[in-house]
C-alpha positions in Angstrom: -155.0 -162.1 59.4 -152.8 -162.9 56.3 -150.6 -160.7 56.4 -147.9 -159.4 53.4 -145.1 -157.3 52.5 -144.8 -155.4 49.4 -141.3 -154.0 48.9 -141.9 -150.8 46.3 -138.5 -149.9 44.8 -138.6 -147.3 42.1 -137.8 -149.2 39.0 -135.0 -148.7 36.4 -134.8 -149.4 32.7 -131.4 -151.4 33.6 -132.5 -154.9 33.6 -129.3 -155.8 36.3 -131.2 -153.1 38.8 -133.9 -155.6 39.8 -130.9 -158.0 41.0 -130.7 -156.2 44.4 -134.7 -156.1 44.8 -134.8 -160.0 44.6 -131.7 -160.9 47.3 -133.9 -158.3 49.6 -137.1 -160.1 48.5 -135.2 -163.2 49.4 -134.1 -161.6 52.9 -137.3 -160.3 54.1 -139.0 -163.9 53.4 -135.7 -166.1 55.4 -135.9 -163.2 58.4 -139.5 -163.3 58.4 -142.9 -165.1 58.9 -145.2 -163.2 56.4 -147.3 -165.5 54.4 -146.9 -163.2 51.4 -143.8 -161.3 50.7 -142.9 -159.9 46.8 -142.0 -156.8 45.1 -143.2 -153.7 43.3 -141.6 -151.0 41.4 -143.0 -147.8 41.2 -141.5 -147.3 37.6 -140.1 -149.1 34.9 -140.6 -152.2 36.1 -143.6 -154.8 36.6 -145.3 -155.5 38.8 -145.8 -152.2 39.3 -147.6 -151.0 42.6 -151.2 -151.6 41.7 -150.3 -155.2 40.2 -148.4 -155.9 43.1 -151.6 -154.8 45.4 -154.1 -156.8 43.2 -151.8 -159.9 43.3 -151.4 -160.0 47.1 -155.3 -159.0 47.4 -155.7 -162.2 44.9 -153.5 -164.6 46.9 -156.2 -164.0 50.0 -153.5 -161.1 51.8 -156.0 -159.3 54.3 -153.5 -156.7 55.3 -150.7 -155.3 52.8 -147.7 -153.2 54.5 -146.1 -151.5 51.8 -142.4 -150.9 52.6 -140.6 -148.3 50.0 -137.3 -148.6 49.7 -136.7 -145.2 49.2 -133.7 -143.0 51.0 -135.4 -139.2 50.2 -138.6 -137.8 51.8 -139.1 -136.4 48.1 -142.3 -136.4 45.9 -142.5 -140.3 45.5 -142.5 -140.6 49.3 -145.0 -137.5 50.1 -147.6 -137.5 46.6 -146.9 -140.2 44.1 -147.1 -143.6 46.6 -149.9 -142.4 49.2 -152.2 -141.6 46.2 -151.5 -144.9 44.3 -152.5 -146.5 47.9 -155.5 -144.7 48.6 -156.5 -145.0 44.7 -155.8 -148.9 45.6 -157.7 -148.2 48.9 -160.8 -147.5 46.8 -161.0 -150.9 44.8 -160.6 -153.0 48.2 -162.3 -151.7 51.0 -161.8 -155.1 52.8 -158.0 -155.0 52.6 -155.8 -152.8 54.7 -153.1 -151.4 52.9 -150.6 -149.6 54.7 -147.3 -147.9 53.8 -143.8 -148.0 56.1 -141.9 -145.0 56.7 -138.8 -144.1 53.9 -135.4 -145.5 54.5 -134.3 -142.3 55.6 -130.4 -141.8 57.8 -131.2 -145.1 59.5 -128.1 -145.6 61.6 -127.0 -149.3 60.0 -127.5 -147.2 57.1 -124.9 -145.0 58.3 -122.7 -148.4 59.2 -123.0 -150.0 55.8 -121.6 -146.4 54.7 -118.9 -146.9 56.9 -117.8 -150.5 55.6 -117.6 -149.6 52.0 -115.7 -146.5 53.0 -113.3 -149.7 54.6 -113.7 -152.1 51.6 -112.2 -149.0 49.4 -108.9 -148.7 51.3 
């Protein structure tokens, strides 16, 4: 089964904000063996989530794992993203579309915060 990853950021009106998503995409591509890795934005930028899923399906992906790059379990995680995924599942009944949990308060994130504090001196 051809599996694809879609990293989903919030999106931003600031063009330079997409640099971080592009770097994360490169890291996932380098560190994994997934058949397809792409990015999407919930708002402001293209491709949006429906467009990114359409691109993955047109590339022959049979299972798409949507990875929300969100810290908080807010409305986007609880309502908006699941609703979009539910609508897209109806369009592609032969494709499995699943969503991971949010980034959350992971210990690794705490380590990064401590590193940044150390960098500030």
